ZAZAMAR-681427 format. One record per residue (C-alpha): residue number from 1; x, y, z. Coordinates in nm, 2 decimals, padded with zeros to 4 digits, always signed. Example, Ala and Ser with C-alpha at 12.3 -4.5 7.8 and 13.67 -1.06 7.14 Angstrom:
! residues 2
R; seq; east; north; up
R; 1; +01.23; -00.45; +00.78
R; 2; +01.37; -00.11; +00.71
***
This chain:
! residues 309
R; seq; east; north; up
R; 1; -02.58; -00.80; -01.38
R; 2; -02.82; -00.64; -01.63
R; 3; -02.67; -00.39; -01.87
R; 4; -02.91; -00.12; -01.75
R; 5; -02.88; -00.19; -01.38
R; 6; -02.59; -00.10; -01.16
R; 7; -02.52; +00.02; -00.81
R; 8; -02.34; +00.35; -00.84
R; 9; -02.04; +00.33; -00.61
R; 10; -01.84; +00.57; -00.81
R; 11; -01.51; +00.54; -00.63
R; 12; -01.42; +00.91; -00.68
R; 13; -01.72; +01.01; -00.48
R; 14; -01.57; +00.87; -00.16
R; 15; -01.30; +01.14; -00.17
R; 16; -01.56; +01.42; -00.15
R; 17; -01.58; +01.60; +00.19
R; 18; -01.89; +01.53; +00.39
R; 19; -02.08; +01.81; +00.56
R; 20; -02.34; +01.64; +00.78
R; 21; -02.66; +01.84; +00.84
R; 22; -02.85; +01.70; +01.13
R; 23; -02.85; +01.35; +01.25
R; 24; -02.77; +01.07; +01.00
R; 25; -03.05; +00.83; +00.92
R; 26; -03.02; +00.49; +01.08
R; 27; -03.10; +00.28; +00.78
R; 28; -02.98; +00.24; +00.43
R; 29; -03.20; +00.44; +00.18
R; 30; -03.23; +00.35; -00.19
R; 31; -03.26; +00.61; -00.47
R; 32; -03.35; +00.52; -00.82
R; 33; -03.20; +00.72; -01.11
R; 34; -03.37; +00.71; -01.44
R; 35; -03.21; +00.82; -01.77
R; 36; -03.34; +00.81; -02.12
R; 37; -02.99; +00.77; -02.27
R; 38; -02.76; +00.46; -02.31
R; 39; -02.55; +00.35; -02.01
R; 40; -02.23; +00.47; -02.19
R; 41; -02.36; +00.82; -02.24
R; 42; -02.11; +01.06; -02.07
R; 43; -02.39; +01.31; -02.00
R; 44; -02.56; +01.06; -01.77
R; 45; -02.23; +01.00; -01.59
R; 46; -02.18; +01.37; -01.54
R; 47; -02.54; +01.41; -01.41
R; 48; -02.48; +01.12; -01.17
R; 49; -02.16; +01.27; -01.04
R; 50; -02.32; +01.61; -00.99
R; 51; -02.61; +01.46; -00.80
R; 52; -02.39; +01.25; -00.57
R; 53; -02.17; +01.55; -00.50
R; 54; -02.48; +01.74; -00.39
R; 55; -02.60; +01.45; -00.18
R; 56; -02.26; +01.42; -00.01
R; 57; -02.30; +01.78; +00.11
R; 58; -02.61; +01.66; +00.30
R; 59; -02.43; +01.36; +00.45
R; 60; -02.56; +01.09; +00.21
R; 61; -02.28; +00.85; +00.14
R; 62; -02.30; +00.58; -00.12
R; 63; -02.23; +00.24; +00.05
R; 64; -02.28; +00.38; +00.40
R; 65; -02.64; +00.51; +00.42
R; 66; -02.73; +00.54; +00.05
R; 67; -02.78; +00.29; -00.23
R; 68; -02.82; +00.40; -00.60
R; 69; -03.01; +00.18; -00.85
R; 70; -03.00; +00.31; -01.21
R; 71; -03.20; +00.23; -01.52
R; 72; -03.15; +00.35; -01.88
R; 73; -03.42; +00.38; -02.14
R; 74; -03.36; +00.44; -02.52
R; 75; -03.34; +00.80; -02.64
R; 76; -03.64; +00.77; -02.88
R; 77; -03.76; +00.42; -02.81
R; 78; -04.08; +00.48; -02.61
R; 79; -04.12; +00.10; -02.55
R; 80; -03.77; +00.07; -02.41
R; 81; -03.82; +00.38; -02.19
R; 82; -04.15; +00.24; -02.05
R; 83; -03.99; -00.11; -01.99
R; 84; -03.70; +00.05; -01.80
R; 85; -03.94; +00.26; -01.60
R; 86; -04.14; -00.05; -01.49
R; 87; -03.82; -00.22; -01.38
R; 88; -03.71; +00.07; -01.17
R; 89; -04.05; +00.12; -01.00
R; 90; -04.06; -00.26; -00.94
R; 91; -03.73; -00.22; -00.74
R; 92; -03.93; -00.01; -00.49
R; 93; -03.68; +00.26; -00.42
R; 94; -03.75; +00.52; -00.15
R; 95; -03.74; +00.79; -00.41
R; 96; -03.68; +00.82; -00.79
R; 97; -03.48; +01.10; -00.95
R; 98; -03.56; +01.15; -01.32
R; 99; -03.41; +01.36; -01.60
R; 100; -03.60; +01.48; -01.90
R; 101; -03.98; +01.49; -01.98
R; 102; -04.01; +01.14; -02.15
R; 103; -03.84; +00.97; -01.85
R; 104; -04.05; +01.16; -01.60
R; 105; -04.37; +01.08; -01.78
R; 106; -04.28; +00.71; -01.80
R; 107; -04.21; +00.69; -01.42
R; 108; -04.52; +00.88; -01.32
R; 109; -04.72; +00.65; -01.54
R; 110; -04.60; +00.36; -01.32
R; 111; -04.63; +00.51; -00.98
R; 112; -04.83; +00.78; -00.80
R; 113; -04.69; +00.68; -00.46
R; 114; -04.31; +00.67; -00.48
R; 115; -04.17; +01.03; -00.44
R; 116; -04.02; +01.16; -00.77
R; 117; -03.78; +01.45; -00.81
R; 118; -03.72; +01.57; -01.17
R; 119; -03.43; +01.79; -01.28
R; 120; -03.48; +01.87; -01.65
R; 121; -03.84; +01.93; -01.73
R; 122; -03.97; +02.23; -01.93
R; 123; -04.34; +02.22; -01.87
R; 124; -04.44; +02.00; -01.57
R; 125; -04.78; +02.16; -01.54
R; 126; -04.87; +02.11; -01.91
R; 127; -04.76; +01.75; -01.90
R; 128; -04.96; +01.68; -01.58
R; 129; -04.67; +01.61; -01.35
R; 130; -04.77; +01.87; -01.10
R; 131; -05.08; +02.08; -01.02
R; 132; -04.90; +02.41; -00.99
R; 133; -04.55; +02.56; -00.94
R; 134; -04.61; +02.66; -00.58
R; 135; -04.81; +02.35; -00.48
R; 136; -04.72; +02.04; -00.68
R; 137; -04.99; +01.85; -00.51
R; 138; -04.88; +01.50; -00.62
R; 139; -04.59; +01.27; -00.57
R; 140; -04.35; +01.47; -00.79
R; 141; -04.16; +01.80; -00.76
R; 142; -03.82; +01.92; -00.88
R; 143; -03.64; +02.18; -01.10
R; 144; -03.76; +02.34; -01.42
R; 145; -03.50; +02.38; -01.70
R; 146; -03.67; +02.68; -01.86
R; 147; -03.65; +03.05; -01.80
R; 148; -03.86; +03.31; -01.98
R; 149; -03.56; +03.52; -02.07
R; 150; -03.39; +03.25; -02.27
R; 151; -03.58; +03.31; -02.60
R; 152; -03.49; +03.67; -02.61
R; 153; -03.13; +03.60; -02.52
R; 154; -03.10; +03.35; -02.81
R; 155; -03.21; +03.61; -03.06
R; 156; -03.00; +03.89; -02.92
R; 157; -02.69; +03.68; -02.90
R; 158; -02.73; +03.55; -03.25
R; 159; -02.78; +03.90; -03.38
R; 160; -02.46; +04.02; -03.20
R; 161; -02.26; +03.74; -03.35
R; 162; -02.42; +03.79; -03.70
R; 163; -02.50; +04.16; -03.73
R; 164; -02.63; +04.12; -04.09
R; 165; -02.89; +03.87; -03.97
R; 166; -03.24; +03.95; -04.10
R; 167; -03.42; +03.62; -04.11
R; 168; -03.43; +03.34; -03.85
R; 169; -03.60; +03.00; -03.81
R; 170; -03.70; +02.87; -03.46
R; 171; -03.68; +02.49; -03.46
R; 172; -03.86; +02.30; -03.18
R; 173; -03.98; +01.95; -03.11
R; 174; -04.35; +01.97; -03.04
R; 175; -04.34; +01.64; -02.85
R; 176; -04.10; +01.81; -02.60
R; 177; -04.19; +02.18; -02.61
R; 178; -04.52; +02.22; -02.79
R; 179; -04.74; +02.23; -02.48
R; 180; -04.56; +02.54; -02.35
R; 181; -04.53; +02.71; -02.69
R; 182; -04.74; +03.00; -02.55
R; 183; -04.47; +03.05; -02.28
R; 184; -04.15; +03.05; -02.47
R; 185; -04.25; +03.18; -02.82
R; 186; -04.35; +03.54; -02.72
R; 187; -04.00; +03.64; -02.59
R; 188; -03.85; +03.51; -02.91
R; 189; -04.10; +03.70; -03.12
R; 190; -04.05; +04.02; -02.92
R; 191; -03.67; +04.00; -02.95
R; 192; -03.70; +03.93; -03.33
R; 193; -03.92; +04.24; -03.37
R; 194; -03.68; +04.45; -03.16
R; 195; -03.38; +04.35; -03.39
R; 196; -03.58; +04.37; -03.71
R; 197; -03.55; +04.00; -03.78
R; 198; -03.82; +03.81; -03.97
R; 199; -03.90; +03.50; -03.77
R; 200; -04.07; +03.18; -03.86
R; 201; -04.12; +02.88; -03.64
R; 202; -04.09; +02.52; -03.75
R; 203; -04.19; +02.21; -03.56
R; 204; -03.94; +01.92; -03.62
R; 205; -03.97; +01.57; -03.47
R; 206; -03.68; +01.39; -03.65
R; 207; -03.36; +01.44; -03.85
R; 208; -03.54; +01.44; -04.18
R; 209; -03.77; +01.73; -04.07
R; 210; -03.46; +01.93; -03.95
R; 211; -03.29; +01.88; -04.29
R; 212; -03.60; +01.99; -04.47
R; 213; -03.64; +02.31; -04.26
R; 214; -03.27; +02.39; -04.31
R; 215; -03.32; +02.36; -04.69
R; 216; -03.61; +02.61; -04.67
R; 217; -03.41; +02.84; -04.45
R; 218; -03.11; +02.85; -04.68
R; 219; -03.29; +02.90; -05.02
R; 220; -03.16; +03.25; -05.05
R; 221; -02.81; +03.15; -04.95
R; 222; -02.53; +03.06; -05.19
R; 223; -02.40; +02.80; -04.96
R; 224; -02.64; +02.58; -04.76
R; 225; -02.37; +02.53; -04.49
R; 226; -02.38; +02.90; -04.41
R; 227; -02.64; +02.87; -04.13
R; 228; -02.52; +03.02; -03.80
R; 229; -02.73; +02.88; -03.52
R; 230; -02.76; +02.90; -03.14
R; 231; -02.86; +02.61; -02.92
R; 232; -02.98; +02.57; -02.56
R; 233; -02.71; +02.32; -02.45
R; 234; -02.32; +02.34; -02.45
R; 235; -02.29; +01.99; -02.61
R; 236; -02.39; +02.15; -02.94
R; 237; -02.11; +02.40; -02.94
R; 238; -01.87; +02.13; -02.83
R; 239; -01.98; +01.93; -03.14
R; 240; -01.90; +02.22; -03.37
R; 241; -02.19; +02.46; -03.37
R; 242; -02.14; +02.83; -03.34
R; 243; -02.32; +02.93; -03.02
R; 244; -02.50; +02.78; -02.72
R; 245; -02.68; +02.96; -02.43
R; 246; -02.89; +02.79; -02.18
R; 247; -02.95; +02.65; -01.83
R; 248; -02.66; +02.49; -01.65
R; 249; -02.81; +02.14; -01.63
R; 250; -02.54; +02.00; -01.39
R; 251; -02.63; +02.28; -01.15
R; 252; -02.99; +02.15; -01.16
R; 253; -02.88; +01.81; -01.07
R; 254; -02.66; +01.93; -00.78
R; 255; -02.95; +02.14; -00.65
R; 256; -03.20; +01.85; -00.67
R; 257; -03.00; +01.69; -00.39
R; 258; -03.17; +01.94; -00.15
R; 259; -03.52; +01.81; -00.22
R; 260; -03.40; +01.45; -00.22
R; 261; -03.26; +01.50; +00.13
R; 262; -03.57; +01.67; +00.25
R; 263; -03.80; +01.40; +00.12
R; 264; -03.59; +01.12; +00.26
R; 265; -03.62; +01.30; +00.59
R; 266; -04.00; +01.31; +00.58
R; 267; -04.10; +01.60; +00.35
R; 268; -04.37; +01.54; +00.09
R; 269; -04.32; +01.63; -00.28
R; 270; -04.67; +01.77; -00.29
R; 271; -04.56; +02.05; -00.05
R; 272; -04.22; +02.14; -00.21
R; 273; -04.26; +02.42; -00.47
R; 274; -04.08; +02.38; -00.80
R; 275; -03.75; +02.55; -00.84
R; 276; -03.61; +02.75; -01.13
R; 277; -03.27; +02.79; -01.30
R; 278; -03.02; +03.03; -01.14
R; 279; -02.71; +02.94; -01.35
R; 280; -02.66; +02.97; -01.72
R; 281; -02.39; +02.88; -01.97
R; 282; -02.28; +03.07; -02.28
R; 283; -02.03; +02.89; -02.51
R; 284; -01.88; +03.02; -02.84
R; 285; -01.71; +02.80; -03.09
R; 286; -01.45; +03.01; -03.28
R; 287; -01.37; +02.72; -03.51
R; 288; -01.73; +02.73; -03.63
R; 289; -01.71; +03.11; -03.65
R; 290; -01.41; +03.09; -03.89
R; 291; -01.58; +02.83; -04.10
R; 292; -01.88; +03.07; -04.13
R; 293; -01.64; +03.36; -04.21
R; 294; -01.76; +03.54; -03.90
R; 295; -01.56; +03.77; -03.66
R; 296; -01.71; +03.73; -03.31
R; 297; -01.72; +04.08; -03.15
R; 298; -01.49; +04.12; -02.84
R; 299; -01.78; +04.21; -02.61
R; 300; -01.95; +03.88; -02.70
R; 301; -01.63; +03.69; -02.63
R; 302; -01.60; +03.86; -02.30
R; 303; -01.94; +03.74; -02.18
R; 304; -01.87; +03.38; -02.28
R; 305; -01.83; +03.12; -02.00
R; 306; -01.63; +02.91; -02.25
R; 307; -01.46; +02.98; -02.58
R; 308; -01.37; +02.68; -02.79
R; 309; -01.07; +02.75; -03.01
***
């Protein structure tokens, strides 16, 4: 068995209750899952569990009427991602579920006939995955992991945590977010103006670029380590950063089961409008706050979904 290829039985899934909605299909259906992370990555495992949980609610049971084939591409190795995408498309699944933008792009480069449902894509129109939010028009649809309110929330939350904040740098990867810069930058700029924060934006594509921008941002600081930051995903707060606020990605995976169910029962991706986030996560790392000599206001702690001690 290839390292990047497995049938996802996931024994714990068999314990989930099944709520059948309508008549069960008569034949086994095959879904391809595509991740641009290593097979051992716990995030991919969590996404898979969330998706299977959602599918069970629609009566799709692994080993009974559903087979899962998974491929993994490298995080930043485009060649590996494209190779894995070719392999998954060659397996001819009934539908392919993808995660982030690079993986979705690789799959859609290989097929315009197999239905594709994506779960974590910021700008599907800009990248050419769909024609419009209301009418995708092609073989792909799914859930967008971006909400226009996020940028303003980042600035507001960081200002609440660090009242003396007067300058901020917005780091972004142009390969992932550059196309929709015109969508997510204005809310950040508006919030920065509201809170009297001087804002600069900095495109970064690798670790060296991030280090360079951090050096620039900390020139006026006595200690370079004193750089409070807010991130879009909770994994950053779990790894020791101060704050994270963003879309609940596991919820996107659970919700994608609805479109998978509808497509397997005959619906066309071209006719299914894109869906947007409805759940968000706010995490505070108090250990990081102490290291930064910050006292997190009680009202901010009260709003947190998780506080890491």
